[in-house]
C-alpha positions in Angstrom: -63.7 45.1 -63.2 -60.5 46.9 -62.2 -58.9 47.7 -65.6 -56.6 50.6 -64.9 -54.3 49.8 -62.0 -51.5 52.3 -62.3 -51.6 56.0 -61.3 -49.8 57.3 -64.4 -52.5 55.8 -66.6 -55.2 57.3 -64.5 -53.7 60.8 -64.9 -53.7 60.6 -68.7 -56.9 58.7 -69.0 -58.9 61.8 -69.9 -56.7 62.5 -72.8 -56.6 58.9 -74.0 -60.3 58.5 -74.0 -60.8 61.0 -76.8 -57.8 59.6 -78.7 -59.2 56.0 -78.2 -62.5 56.9 -79.7 -60.9 58.1 -82.8 -58.3 55.3 -83.0 -60.7 52.4 -82.4 -62.9 53.7 -85.3 -59.9 53.0 -87.5 -58.2 49.9 -86.1 -58.6 47.7 -83.1 -57.1 48.9 -79.8 -54.0 46.9 -78.7 -53.5 46.4 -75.0 -49.7 46.7 -75.5 -50.1 50.4 -76.1 -50.6 50.9 -72.4 -47.9 50.0 -70.0 -49.4 48.6 -66.8 -52.7 47.8 -68.5 -52.1 44.4 -69.9 -55.0 42.9 -68.0 -57.6 44.7 -70.1 -57.6 42.3 -72.9 -57.7 39.4 -70.6 -60.3 40.7 -68.1 -63.2 38.3 -67.9 -65.5 36.8 -65.3 -63.1 33.9 -64.6 -60.5 36.3 -63.3 -63.2 38.1 -61.3 -64.3 34.8 -59.7 -60.7 33.8 -59.0 -59.9 37.1 -57.4 -63.0 36.7 -55.2 -61.8 33.2 -54.2 -58.4 34.6 -53.4 -59.8 37.2 -51.1 -62.1 34.7 -49.4 -59.1 32.4 -48.9 -57.1 35.1 -47.1 -60.2 36.2 -45.1 -60.8 32.6 -44.0 -57.1 32.2 -42.9 -57.5 35.4 -40.9 -60.7 34.3 -39.2 -59.1 31.0 -38.3 -56.5 32.9 -36.3 -53.5 33.3 -38.6 -51.2 35.7 -36.8 -50.7 39.3 -38.0 -47.1 39.6 -37.1 -45.3 39.8 -40.4 -43.6 36.4 -39.8 -43.1 33.7 -42.3 -46.5 32.3 -43.4 -48.3 35.0 -41.3 -50.1 38.1 -42.3 -48.0 41.2 -43.0 -48.1 44.6 -44.6 -47.8 43.3 -48.2 -51.0 41.2 -47.7 -52.9 44.2 -46.3 -51.7 46.4 -49.2 -52.9 43.9 -51.9 -56.2 43.5 -50.1 -56.6 47.3 -50.1 -55.8 47.4 -53.8 -58.6 44.8 -54.3 -61.0 47.1 -52.4 -61.2 45.3 -49.1 -61.8 47.3 -46.0 -59.3 45.6 -43.7 -60.4 47.8 -40.7 -63.6 45.7 -40.7 -61.7 42.4 -40.6 -61.9 41.7 -36.9 -60.6 38.6 -35.0 -60.7 38.4 -31.2 -61.5 42.1 -30.9 -58.7 43.5 -33.0 -58.8 44.4 -36.7 -56.3 43.4 -39.4 -55.6 47.1 -40.0 -54.8 47.7 -36.3 -52.5 44.7 -36.5 -50.5 46.2 -39.4 -50.3 49.6 -37.7 -48.9 47.9 -34.6 -46.3 46.3 -36.8 -45.4 49.7 -38.3 -45.1 51.2 -34.8 -42.8 48.3 -33.9 -40.6 49.0 -37.0 -40.4 52.7 -36.2 -39.4 52.0 -32.6 -36.8 49.4 -33.6 -35.0 51.8 -36.0 -33.3 53.3 -33.0 -32.1 49.9 -31.8 -29.6 47.4 -33.0 -32.4 45.1 -34.1 -33.8 47.1 -37.0 -36.4 45.7 -39.3 -35.3 44.7 -42.8 -35.7 47.3 -45.6 -38.2 44.9 -47.3 -40.5 45.1 -44.3 -40.1 48.9 -43.9 -41.0 49.5 -47.6 -44.0 47.1 -47.6 -45.3 48.8 -44.4 -44.8 52.1 -46.2 -47.0 50.8 -49.0 -49.7 49.8 -46.5 -49.5 53.1 -44.6 -49.9 55.0 -47.9 -52.9 52.8 -48.8 -54.3 53.6 -45.3 -53.6 57.3 -45.8 -51.7 57.1 -42.4 -49.1 59.7 -41.5 -46.7 57.0 -40.3 -45.9 56.6 -44.0 -43.7 59.7 -43.8 -41.7 58.2 -40.9 -41.1 55.0 -42.8 -40.0 56.8 -46.0 -37.6 58.8 -43.9 -36.1 55.6 -42.5 -35.5 54.3 -46.0 -34.0 57.5 -47.2 -31.7 57.7 -44.2 -30.6 54.1 -44.6 -29.7 54.7 -48.3 -27.7 57.8 -47.4 -25.9 55.9 -44.6 -25.2 52.9 -46.8 -23.1 54.9 -49.3 -23.7 52.5 -52.2 -27.4 53.1 -53.1 -28.8 50.3 -51.0 -30.6 50.1 -47.7 -29.4 47.0 -46.0 -25.7 46.0 -46.0 -24.2 42.5 -46.0 -23.8 39.7 -48.5 -27.5 38.9 -48.4 -28.8 42.4 -48.2 -30.0 42.3 -51.8 -32.8 39.9 -50.9 -34.2 42.8 -48.7 -33.1 45.7 -50.9 -34.6 44.6 -54.2 -38.2 44.1 -52.9 -37.9 47.4 -51.0 -37.0 49.3 -54.2 -39.8 47.6 -56.1 -42.3 48.5 -53.4 -41.4 52.2 -53.5 -41.6 52.1 -57.3 -45.0 50.6 -57.2 -46.4 53.4 -55.1 -44.7 56.0 -57.2 -42.3 57.2 -54.5 -39.0 55.9 -55.8 -38.1 59.4 -57.0 -37.7 60.4 -53.3 -34.5 58.3 -53.2 -31.1 58.9 -54.6 -32.1 57.3 -57.9 -28.6 57.5 -59.5 -27.1 55.5 -56.6 -30.0 53.1 -56.7 -29.4 52.5 -60.4 -25.7 51.9 -59.9 -26.4 49.5 -57.1 -28.9 47.4 -59.1 -26.8 47.3 -62.2 -23.7 46.4 -60.2 -25.6 43.5 -58.6 -26.6 41.8 -61.9 -24.8 38.6 -62.9 -22.6 39.5 -65.9 -22.9 36.1 -67.4 -26.6 35.0 -66.8 -28.0 38.6 -66.6 -30.1 37.5 -63.6 -30.0 38.8 -60.0 -28.1 38.6 -57.7 -24.7 37.8 -59.2 -23.5 34.3 -58.6 -21.1 34.2 -55.7 -20.3 30.5 -55.1 -17.9 30.9 -52.2 -20.7 32.7 -50.3 -23.4 30.4 -51.6 -25.3 33.2 -53.5 -27.1 32.1 -56.6 -29.4 33.6 -59.2 -33.0 34.0 -57.9 -36.2 34.2 -59.9 -38.1 36.6 -57.6 -35.1 38.9 -57.1 -34.7 39.1 -60.9 -38.3 40.0 -61.5 -38.2 42.7 -58.8 -35.0 44.1 -60.3 -36.5 44.3 -63.7 -39.6 46.2 -62.5 -37.5 48.5 -60.4 -35.3 49.4 -63.4 -38.5 50.2 -65.4 -39.5 52.6 -62.6 -36.0 54.1 -62.5 -35.5 54.4 -66.3 -36.9 58.0 -66.5 -34.1 59.0 -64.1 -31.3 57.0 -65.7 -29.8 59.8 -67.9 -26.6 58.6 -69.4 -27.2 55.1 -68.0 -30.4 54.7 -69.9 -28.9 52.3 -72.4 -27.3 50.3 -69.6 -30.7 50.0 -67.9 -32.4 48.8 -71.0 -29.6 46.3 -71.8 -29.9 44.9 -68.3 -33.6 44.5 -68.6 -33.4 42.8 -72.0 -30.8 40.3 -70.7 -32.9 39.5 -67.7 -36.0 39.0 -69.8 -34.3 36.2 -71.7 -33.2 34.5 -68.4 -36.7 34.8 -67.0 -38.4 33.4 -70.1 -36.0 30.4 -70.0 -37.6 29.4 -66.7 -41.1 28.9 -68.1 -42.6 25.4 -67.8 -44.8 23.3 -70.0 -48.0 24.3 -68.2 -47.2 28.0 -68.7 -46.0 28.6 -65.1 -42.5 29.8 -64.1 -40.2 28.2 -61.6 -36.6 28.3 -60.5 -34.3 25.7 -62.0 -33.9 23.8 -58.8 -37.7 23.5 -58.4 -37.8 24.8 -54.8 -40.0 27.8 -55.4 -43.8 27.7 -55.5 -44.7 28.0 -59.2 -47.7 30.2 -58.4 -45.6 32.8 -56.7 -43.0 32.8 -59.5 -45.8 32.9 -62.2 -47.5 35.9 -60.4 -44.1 37.7 -60.3 -43.7 37.0 -64.1 -47.2 38.5 -64.8 -46.5 41.6 -62.7 -43.2 42.0 -64.6 -44.8 41.6 -68.0 -47.4 44.2 -66.8 -44.7 46.7 -65.9 -42.8 46.0 -69.2 -46.0 46.8 -71.2 -46.1 43.3 -72.6 -49.2 41.0 -72.8 -49.3 38.4 -70.0 -49.4 35.7 -72.7 -46.4 37.1 -74.6 -44.2 34.3 -73.2 -45.3 30.7 -74.0 -43.9 27.2 -73.8 -45.7 24.4 -75.7 -48.5 26.8 -76.4 -49.1 27.6 -72.7 -48.8 31.0 -71.1 -48.8 32.4 -67.6 -52.5 33.3 -68.2 -53.3 29.7 -68.9 -51.7 28.6 -65.6 -53.4 31.2 -63.5 -56.8 30.4 -65.1 -56.6 26.6 -65.0 -54.0 25.4 -62.5 -53.6 27.9 -59.7 -56.8 27.2 -57.7 -57.0 24.0 -55.6 -60.2 22.1 -54.9 -60.2 23.2 -51.2 -60.2 26.9 -52.1 -56.5 27.5 -51.5 -54.0 28.4 -54.2 -50.6 27.0 -55.4 -48.6 24.0 -54.3 -48.0 25.4 -50.8 -51.7 26.3 -50.2 -50.7 29.0 -47.8 -51.2 32.7 -47.3 -48.4 33.7 -49.7 -50.0 31.8 -52.5 -53.4 33.5 -51.8 -51.9 37.0 -51.7 -49.7 36.5 -54.9 -52.6 34.9 -56.7 -54.8 37.9 -55.9 -52.1 40.3 -57.0 -51.8 38.5 -60.3 -55.6 38.3 -60.9 -55.9 42.1 -60.3 -53.1 42.6 -62.9 -55.0 40.4 -65.3 -58.1 42.7 -65.0 -59.9 40.8 -62.3 -61.9 42.7 -59.7 -63.9 42.1 -56.6 -67.3 43.8 -56.2 -67.5 46.0 -53.2 -70.6 44.1 -51.9 -69.0 40.6 -52.3 -69.7 38.4 -49.3 -66.6 37.3 -47.5 -68.1 35.5 -44.5 -71.4 34.7 -42.8 -72.1 34.5 -39.1 -75.2 32.6 -38.1 -76.8 33.4 -34.8 -77.5 32.1 -32.3 -74.5 29.8 -32.6 -76.3 27.2 -30.5 -80.0 26.8 -29.6 -82.2 24.3 -27.8 -85.8 23.9 -28.8 -88.5 21.3 -28.2 -90.3 19.3 -30.7 -92.8 21.5 -32.5 -91.3 24.8 -31.3 -89.3 27.3 -33.4 -86.2 29.4 -33.3 -85.3 32.3 -35.6 -81.8 32.2 -36.9 -80.1 35.2 -38.5 -77.4 35.4 -41.1 -75.1 38.4 -40.9 -72.9 38.8 -44.0 -69.5 40.6 -43.9 -68.9 42.3 -47.2 -65.8 43.4 -49.1 -66.5 47.1 -48.4 -66.7 46.5 -44.6 -70.4 46.5 -44.4 -72.3 43.9 -42.3 -75.8 43.2 -43.6 -78.6 41.0 -42.6 -79.1 38.3 -45.2 -81.6 36.2 -43.3 -84.3 36.7 -45.8 -82.2 36.1 -49.0 -79.8 33.4 -47.9 -80.4 29.7 -48.7 -81.2 27.8 -45.5 -80.7 24.1 -45.0 -80.3 21.6 -42.1 -78.1 18.5 -42.2 -80.7 16.2 -40.8 -84.3 17.0 -41.8 -85.5 14.2 -39.5 -84.5 16.3 -36.5 -85.4 19.9 -37.6 -86.8 21.8 -40.6 -85.9 25.3 -41.7 -87.8 27.7 -44.0 -86.5 30.3 -46.4 -86.3 33.0 -43.7 -84.2 31.0 -41.2 -87.0 29.9 -38.9 -86.1 26.4 -37.6 -88.8 24.0 -36.3 -88.1 21.0 -34.1 -89.1 17.7 -35.6 -87.7 15.0 -33.3 -85.1 14.8 -30.5 -81.5 15.1 -31.5 -79.0 17.7 -32.7 -78.2 18.9 -36.2 -76.4 21.7 -38.1 -78.2 24.7 -39.5 -76.6 26.3 -42.6 -77.0 29.6 -44.4 -75.4 30.1 -47.8 -75.2 33.4 -49.6 -73.0 34.1 -52.7 -71.4 30.7 -52.2 -70.3 31.5 -48.7 -71.6 29.2 -45.9 -72.2 30.0 -42.2 -73.2 27.3 -39.7 -74.8 27.0 -36.3 -76.4 24.1 -34.3 -79.7 23.3 -32.9 -80.6 20.7 -30.3 -84.2 19.5 -30.3 -85.7 18.0 -27.1 -88.7 15.8 -26.9 -91.7 17.5 -25.3 -93.5 14.4 -24.1 -96.5 15.2 -26.2 -98.1 13.7 -29.3 -96.3 10.8 -30.8 -92.9 11.6 -29.4 -93.4 9.6 -26.2 -93.5 6.4 -28.2 -90.2 7.2 -30.0 -88.0 8.4 -27.2 -87.3 7.3 -23.7 -86.8 10.1 -21.2 -84.1 9.5 -18.6 -82.0 11.5 -16.2 -78.2 11.2 -16.2 -75.5 12.5 -13.9 -71.7 11.9 -13.9 -69.4 12.3 -10.9 -65.6 12.0 -11.0 -62.7 10.7 -8.9 -63.0 13.2 -6.1 -66.8 13.2 -6.2 -66.9 16.4 -8.2 -69.7 16.7 -10.7 -68.5 16.2 -14.3 -72.1 16.5 -15.7 -75.0 17.7 -13.6 -78.3 15.8 -13.5 -79.9 16.5 -16.9 -82.8 15.1 -18.9 -81.8 13.3 -22.1 -83.8 11.5 -24.7 -82.8 8.1 -25.9 -84.0 6.2 -29.0 -83.5 2.6 -30.0 -81.9 4.0 -33.2 -79.1 5.7 -31.2 -75.7 4.1 -31.5 -75.8 2.7 -27.9 -79.6 2.4 -27.7 -81.7 3.0 -24.6 -78.9 2.0 -22.2 -76.7 3.7 -19.5 -74.0 3.9 -22.2 -76.4 5.7 -24.5 -77.2 8.1 -21.7 -73.5 8.7 -21.1 -73.1 9.4 -24.8 -75.7 12.1 -24.6 -73.7 14.0 -22.0 -71.1 15.0 -24.6 -68.3 14.0 -22.2 -65.4 12.1 -23.9 -65.3 8.4 -23.0 -63.6 5.3 -24.3 -63.8 1.5 -23.7 -62.0 -1.7 -24.4 -65.4 -3.0 -25.4 -68.7 -1.4 -24.7 -69.1 -3.9 -21.8 -66.4 -2.0 -20.0 -66.2 1.8 -19.8 -62.5 2.6 -19.4 -62.2 6.4 -19.3 -64.7 9.3 -18.9 -63.5 12.9 -19.3 -59.9 11.8 -19.2 -60.2 9.9 -15.9 -59.2 6.3 -16.3 -58.9 3.3 -13.9 -56.3 2.9 -11.2 -55.8 -0.6 -9.9 -59.3 -1.8 -9.0 -60.7 1.7 -9.0 -62.7 2.7 -12.0 -66.1 3.6 -13.5 -69.4 2.1 -12.4 -73.0 3.0 -12.9 -76.3 2.9 -11.0 -79.9 3.0 -12.1 -82.3 4.4 -9.6 -79.6 4.1 -6.9 -79.2 0.4 -7.5 -76.1 -1.3 -9.1 -77.3 -3.7 -11.8 -75.5 -6.9 -12.2 -75.0 -6.7 -15.9 -72.9 -4.6 -18.3 -74.2 -1.1 -18.9 -74.6 -1.7 -22.6 -77.0 -4.6 -21.9 -79.2 -2.8 -19.4 -82.4 -1.4 -21.0 -83.7 1.8 -19.4 -87.3 2.8 -18.9 -89.0 6.2 -18.9 -87.8 8.5 -16.0 -85.0 6.1 -14.9 -82.2 8.0 -13.2 -78.6 7.0 -14.3 -75.6 7.8 -12.3 -72.1 7.2 -13.6 -69.5 7.5 -10.9 -65.8 6.8 -10.2 -65.7 3.9 -7.7 -63.1 3.3 -5.0 -61.7 -0.1 -4.1 -64.0 -0.7 -1.2 -67.1 -0.2 -3.4 -65.7 -2.6 -6.0 -65.1 -5.4 -3.5 -68.5 -5.2 -1.8 -71.7 -6.5 -3.2 -70.3 -9.1 -5.5 -72.3 -8.1 -8.6 -70.4 -4.9 -9.1 -67.1 -6.6 -9.9 -68.1 -7.9 -13.2 -69.5 -4.5 -14.3 -66.3 -2.7 -13.4 -63.6 -5.1 -14.6 -65.2 -7.8 -16.6 -63.3 -10.7 -18.1 -61.6 -9.8 -21.3 -64.0 -11.9 -23.4 -63.4 -9.9 -26.6 -60.2 -10.0 -28.6 -58.5 -6.8 -29.7 -59.5 -7.7 -33.3 -63.2 -7.8 -32.2 -62.8 -4.5 -30.4 -61.3 -2.9 -33.5 -64.0 -4.2 -35.8 -66.8 -3.0 -33.4 -65.2 0.4 -33.0 -64.8 0.8 -36.8 -68.4 -0.2 -37.4 -69.7 2.4 -34.9 -67.1 5.0 -35.8 -65.9 5.1 -32.2 -62.4 5.9 -30.8 -60.2 2.9 -30.6 -58.7 2.9 -27.1 -57.5 -0.4 -25.6 -56.4 -0.9 -22.0 -53.5 -3.3 -21.4 -54.0 -3.5 -17.6 -56.0 -6.7 -17.7 -54.2 -8.3 -20.6 -51.7 -11.1 -20.1 -48.2 -9.7 -19.8 -49.7 -6.3 -20.7 -49.5 -7.3 -24.4 -52.2 -7.4 -27.1 -52.2 -9.4 -30.3 -53.5 -7.9 -33.5 -54.2 -9.9 -36.7 -53.0 -8.6 -40.1 -56.6 -8.0 -41.2 -57.1 -5.6 -38.3 -53.9 -3.8 -39.1 -55.0 -3.4 -42.7 -58.4 -2.1 -41.6 -56.8 0.5 -39.5 -54.7 1.6 -42.5 -57.6 1.6 -44.9 -60.0 3.6 -42.6 -57.3 6.1 -41.5 -58.1 5.4 -37.9 -55.8 6.0 -34.9 -55.4 3.5 -32.1 -54.4 4.2 -28.5 -53.0 1.7 -26.0 -53.1 2.5 -22.3 -51.7 1.2 -19.1 -51.4 2.7 -15.7 -49.6 6.0 -16.0 -48.8 5.7 -19.8 -50.5 6.1 -23.1 -49.3 5.1 -26.6 -51.0 6.6 -29.6 -50.5 5.1 -33.1 -51.2 7.4 -36.0 -53.6 6.0 -38.6 -50.8 4.7 -40.9 -48.1 4.1 -38.2 -48.3 0.3 -38.8 -48.4 0.5 -42.5 -44.7 -0.5 -42.9 -42.9 -2.5 -45.5 -41.6 -4.9 -42.8 -45.2 -5.7 -41.8 -46.4 -6.0 -45.3 -43.6 -8.4 -46.2 -44.2 -10.5 -43.0 -48.0 -10.7 -43.7 -47.3 -11.9 -47.2 -44.9 -14.6 -46.1 -47.4 -16.6 -44.0 -49.1 -16.7 -40.7 -48.2 -13.7 -38.6 -49.5 -11.7 -35.8 -48.5 -8.3 -34.4 -47.9 -8.0 -30.6 -47.9 -4.6 -28.9 -47.3 -4.0 -25.3 -46.4 -1.5 -22.6 -45.6 -1.9 -18.9 -43.9 0.1 -16.1 -40.6 -1.3 -14.9 -40.3 -2.3 -11.3 -38.2 -0.1 -9.1 -35.3 -2.5 -9.1 -35.5 -2.8 -12.9 -35.5 1.0 -13.2 -32.5 1.5 -10.9 -30.5 -1.1 -12.9 -31.2 0.8 -16.2 -30.3 4.1 -14.6 -27.1 2.7 -13.3 -26.1 1.2 -16.6 -27.1 4.4 -18.5 -25.1 6.5 -16.0 -27.7 9.2 -15.7 -26.1 11.3 -13.0 -24.4 14.6 -12.5 -21.4 13.6 -14.7 -23.7 12.8 -17.7 -25.9 15.9 -17.1 -29.0 13.8 -17.0 -30.9 13.7 -13.7 -33.7 11.3 -12.6 -36.9 13.1 -11.5 -38.6 10.1 -9.9 -40.9 9.1 -12.7 -41.5 5.6 -14.1 -39.6 3.9 -16.9 -41.9 2.3 -19.5 -40.9 -0.8 -21.4 -42.7 -0.7 -24.8 -42.9 -3.8 -27.1 -43.6 -4.0 -30.8 -43.0 -7.3 -32.5 -44.2 -9.8 -35.1 -44.7 -13.5 -34.3 -44.4 -15.6 -37.4 -45.3 -19.3 -37.7 -43.7 -21.4 -40.4 -45.5 -24.2 -42.3 -43.8 -26.7 -40.0 -45.3 -24.9 -36.9 -42.1 -23.3 -35.7 -42.6 -19.8 -34.3 -40.2 -16.9 -34.7 -40.5 -13.5 -33.0 -39.0 -10.4 -34.8 -38.8 -6.9 -33.4 -40.7 -4.2 -35.4 -37.8 -1.9 -36.2 -39.6 1.2 -37.2 -43.1 2.8 -37.8 -44.4 4.6 -40.8 -45.2 7.6 -38.6 -43.7 8.3 -35.2 -45.7 7.0 -32.3 -46.8 9.4 -29.5 -46.0 8.3 -26.0 -47.4 10.0 -22.9 -46.0 9.3 -19.4 -47.6 10.3 -16.1 -45.4 12.6 -14.0 -47.8 13.3 -11.2 -45.5 11.5 -8.8 -42.3 13.2 -10.0 -40.5 15.9 -8.0 -40.7 18.9 -10.3 -40.1 22.6 -9.9 -41.3 25.3 -12.3 -37.7 25.9 -13.4 -37.3 22.2 -14.3 -40.0 22.1 -17.0 -37.9 23.6 -19.8 -35.2 21.1 -19.1 -37.3 18.0 -19.3 -36.7 15.4 -22.0 -37.7 11.9 -22.8 -34.9 9.4 -23.0 -34.8 6.2 -25.0 -32.6 3.6 -23.4 -30.8 1.7 -26.2 -28.3 -1.1 -26.2 -25.2 -0.6 -28.2 -23.2 -3.4 -29.9 -21.2 -4.0 -26.7 -24.4 -4.4 -24.6 -24.1 -1.0 -22.9 -27.2 1.0 -22.3 -27.0 4.4 -24.1 -29.5 7.2 -23.3 -30.9 9.0 -26.3 -32.6 12.4 -25.9 -36.0 12.7 -27.6 -37.3 16.0 -26.3 -41.0 16.3 -25.7 -43.5 18.6 -23.9 -45.1 18.8 -20.5 -48.8 19.4 -19.8 -49.1 21.1 -16.4 -52.9 20.4 -16.3 -52.7 16.6 -16.8 -49.1 16.4 -15.4 -48.1 14.2 -18.3 -45.1 14.4 -20.6 -45.6 13.5 -24.3 -43.0 12.7 -26.9 -42.6 10.8 -30.2 -40.5 7.8 -31.1 -39.8 5.9 -34.3 -39.2 2.5 -32.6 -39.8 0.8 -29.2 -37.5 0.3 -26.3 -37.5 1.5 -22.6 -38.4 5.2 -22.0 -38.4 7.6 -19.2 -38.2 11.3 -18.5 -35.2 13.1 -17.0 -34.0 16.6 -16.5 -31.1 17.5 -18.8 -28.5 20.1 -17.9 -27.8 20.7 -21.6 -30.8 20.4 -24.0 -31.3 21.7 -27.5 -34.6 21.1 -29.4 -35.4 22.3 -32.9 -38.4 21.9 -35.1 -38.4 22.6 -38.9 -40.7 21.9 -41.8 -40.2 21.1 -45.5 -40.5 24.4 -47.5 -41.0 26.3 -44.3 -38.4 29.0 -43.2 -40.0 29.3 -39.8 -38.2 27.2 -37.2 -38.4 26.7 -33.4 -35.3 26.5 -31.4 -35.7 25.7 -27.7 -39.4 26.8 -27.9 -38.6 30.2 -29.5 -39.6 31.1 -33.0 -36.8 31.7 -35.4 -36.3 31.9 -39.2 -33.9 30.6 -41.8 -33.6 32.2 -45.2 -33.6 28.8 -46.9 -36.2 26.2 -45.9 -35.6 22.4 -45.7 -36.4 20.6 -48.9 -36.9 17.1 -50.3 -34.3 16.4 -52.9 -34.1 13.0 -54.6 -36.2 11.5 -51.8 -33.8 12.8 -49.3 -34.6 15.4 -46.6 -32.1 18.3 -46.9 -31.7 20.9 -44.1 -29.7 24.2 -44.0 -26.4 23.2 -42.3 -25.5 26.5 -40.7 -28.6 27.1 -38.6 -28.8 23.5 -37.5 -25.2 23.1 -36.7 -24.9 26.4 -34.9 -28.0 25.7 -32.9 -26.4 22.5 -31.7 -23.3 24.4 -30.6 -21.0 23.9 -33.6 -18.9 26.5 -35.3 -19.3 26.6 -39.1 -16.8 28.3 -41.4 -16.5 28.5 -45.2 -13.0 27.8 -46.5 -12.7 29.7 -49.8 -9.5 28.0 -51.0 -10.8 24.5 -50.8 -14.5 25.3 -51.3 -15.4 23.3 -48.2 -17.4 23.8 -45.1 -15.6 23.2 -41.9 -17.5 22.3 -38.8 -16.1 22.2 -35.3 -18.1 20.7 -32.5 -16.3 20.3 -29.2 -13.3 18.1 -29.9 -14.7 17.0 -33.3 -13.9 18.5 -36.7 -15.7 17.8 -39.9 -15.0 19.0 -43.5 -17.6 18.8 -46.3 -17.0 19.7 -49.9 -19.6 21.5 -51.9 -21.4 19.3 -54.4 -19.6 16.2 -53.2 -20.6 13.4 -51.0 -18.7 12.6 -47.7 -18.4 9.4 -45.8 -21.8 8.2 -44.6 -23.6 10.6 -47.1 -25.4 9.3 -50.1 -26.4 12.8 -51.2 -23.9 15.5 -51.8 -23.8 18.9 -50.1 -26.1 21.1 -52.2 -25.8 24.9 -52.4 -29.2 26.6 -52.5 -29.6 30.4 -52.4 -26.2 30.7 -50.8 -26.8 28.1 -48.1 -25.3 24.6 -47.8 -28.0 21.9 -47.5 -27.1 18.5 -46.0 -29.0 15.2 -45.7 -30.8 15.0 -42.4 -28.9 11.7 -41.7 -25.7 13.9 -41.5 -27.2 15.7 -38.5 -27.9 12.5 -36.6 -24.7 10.6 -37.5 -22.1 13.4 -37.5 -23.5 16.0 -35.1 -24.8 13.5 -32.6 -28.4 14.7 -32.5 -31.6 12.7 -32.6 -33.7 13.3 -35.6 -37.4 12.4 -35.9 -39.1 12.7 -39.3 -42.9 13.1 -39.5 -44.0 12.1 -43.1 -47.6 13.2 -42.8 -46.8 16.8 -41.9 -43.2 16.8 -43.3 -41.9 18.0 -40.0 -38.4 17.5 -38.7 -37.6 17.4 -34.9 -34.0 17.6 -33.9 -32.9 17.0 -30.3 -29.4 17.0 -28.7 
């Protein structure tokens, strides 16, 4: 276990050993004697195991493609530095041909280059990249240190970055330099003056409260300031007492933020408790205090990190992201945890896929990537299993033997890390297998006659989901397919019916007269699935019923059947009366209970309901009141209907909205209720529990490449006067399928237009990363949930929408000017139309999301499942 983490301890270790032998013979050794060594008394196997899990969590995120770009939630220099401290060889962490170390060095090169431009990297990033370069023993470290020294000299006040909010970059930069014992390279006297001058004279936290500029005390900044002052104390001279007094005052403020479970968290509750708790442990470490020195209700930070930090899925903290994993690892190392150099981080099983016949074998190998960068063969020591022993067997050396036709997963586990591959077993026609499986040939051709699946032998069993039938053969191809019922194959590989054109099948070049699911195949039958044209459908008579059979099954029956067979629920409206389907409450409840999506299709449009989209209070209330049924529909308007809507909505050059020639879809969602007297009432479903995804076909639209970025979906709404008002919804265009997809919270008429002026934003709760017009951006304060209200940072949202935002010091109000409209909001007070007051958080005004839609004229879509906010104007 890594007990001694700080270089000053290592330098005097030789002297201390002899003293320790003598002292321990007289009285027990106290860990508080050693600053920076508090973890020794707490080092145990649990912290070793937790440190291992933290490294594996970060490794998994990296192997899943988490970007190495230093952006919010992405891998940066701090993460690489902590991994290096834990003993990881990040040069061996490779994803898509590039190592994590190479990624960090590229970031460093970018920082060095940008120093000569107006777009310089923040001091925090420069200092953390200096830490990483030092750990890598890379000469770029000298250039980074020079950048920081030059910035401090140019700043004139001891700091690196200027501006009101520079302290949030300066303090972590100072702390990073102190941690790698380089802070003496700076002008320490000026650094001390800057830090002492930034402390709040009343609370003793950092930074000092500045309400007019929305700056508030911050937990992490305070911990960083305390640690930095400890590093700087030897250079304080006549300011030594002031430094110590500042530290003592801050300790009281920090301890007051401890929670009942031993964790630490800011008063507003916005921070992740794991990160704040890790910061507290690092600070106690630097102060020479035991990590359990501060307690609340008998619980300490040690208790929290041991018992509450790890989640069941292997992630850490409430955010379950990279930052939680990195801070957790840092804290566990401080508590004495360590990761053995030969710890397995990942296993790659090869071959990733293999095909064998019944009775034959395939050798699989397990290559283990270790903490120290080594890659070793663990094939003979890993634990091997297969998911389905009825299909294949595996011995303790990784040799897989085919048992029966089918596919299964092969797993190798070593040190608790699992790697997987797949094996497909084909029947060989010998022994008893000929009695269990039917050998058939299957081929699939698409709309233009192109081969979607070449003629291939497949093996069917009566135990298969669709049995020994043409549908069963189609299932074996691996192509995606869907149906209203298994009597009618609706779509294969994304190709659906158009008018009377659609999918048919032949067996031995003959079109059977029954549905594909009911035709029993024999050995060596040849099945052809093909996309049929109108002329084929109208000739021969018997083919009609196979292609477009009568709708003899209700939607409720289709849903039940699909749920029983765990199939995709995709329902075509083309052959339904009025393009509408009726769904009973029981079916709605089953969709909610089974977490199953449902898709409705019609010519040129698709509507996808999330698993809980119909789980609304309105529907629950209606179902409880008596006999009700849900009606969902979608149709394309006729050309005359479309032109009437466009004229009323005034989509022309004066509105900045231009028709591109696509269809307008009329979507219906309503409840029909029947009273005890038999009277029927139809009520519109006014909202969904999760926004519904709508996709419209634009293959017939007149589009140029430069038009794509200007496309937006429109919802055509009626106002109180009966006028049609176009509402922008944004969306995205898929150039491959030539479809445009968007989300809506309620149903109306929808189309896609080109907008001369379009702003789209996407934000997430507790995420500072944002997207504005498709480009990544960041805000220093993330959206939050406060009293069941979604609150967003006003300035970035309003300015992105074209508004001018000013803080009025005298009245302590925010003034917003948007074209000819002026708004004024008072801090900590509600305004007309707002049920939640403007809240100041980390120097930023937070407003309810309803304010953005009602006062700034934007369309806001809230996604409860992902806590995402989309804003369009």
